[in-house]
N, C-alpha and C positions, 0 to 999 in steps of 0.2 A: 505495499500500500503505500503509495508516493505521498509524501507530506506538503502541503501549501506552506514554502517561507514566507514572513512578512519582509518587505523590504523595507528601509529608512533611509530617504535623502533630504538632503539639505542645500538649498540655492542659499548663499549669505548675501549675493549680491539682489537679491529678487525678496529677500525673506523667506522665504516658501519653504515650510516643511512638510515633507509627502510622504505619508504610510501606505505603500500597498499591502492589502490584506491577503488579495490574491490576483493572481495572471488574470485580466478580463478583460472583457471591451466595455467601458462606461455606456450607458445608452441613457440615462437621466442622472440629474444631480440636485442636493439641495442645497442651498447656500444661508447660512446662520451668520450674519455680522462676518468675521472674517476664517470662516469655517465652512469649507466645500465636501461633502459628502457623496461619492460617486459610485451609482448603481449599475450592476449586469441585470441583463433581460429577464433575471428570475427573480430582480426586485432586491437582491441582496448584496449590501456592501462591498464593496471593491478596492476603493482607495478614500482617505483621507488627506484636504492640504488643507495647512492651516496657512494662512496670508500673515503678514506684517510680524513673522514670531523672530523672535528676538532672543536667542539662548542664554546671554547677557540677563537679562530679565527673569526669565524661567530659572537660572542658577539660584538667583535671589529669593524665589518663592518656594525653592524646593526645599530645603530646611524646615520652614513651615509646613509644608504638604507632610513631610516624614514626621513632624513631630507630632499633627494631627494623627495620621495614620495610629503613631504608636499608642497615641494618647485613646484614640475611638475604639483598639483593638483592648486595652487595658479597661476601659470604661463597659463595653459592652460583653468580657468576658463571664462563661458562666463559674460561679464561684462556690 
């Protein structure tokens, strides 16, 4: 059984982060602000593009996101 591997690429000049979920042709898209989700003919998401993406800003938020995830696990863990 062949596994689909996601591909991630970033174009620093244009500020676009692209996540390919599976290799398929896009036939439809949804746009939500700076996020574009592409769908195949089955209606399954095949690609996500984040426009105006800046790693520097993401890196600043990453510590807070990790702390939130850690705190959330602790708050919702079964004791």
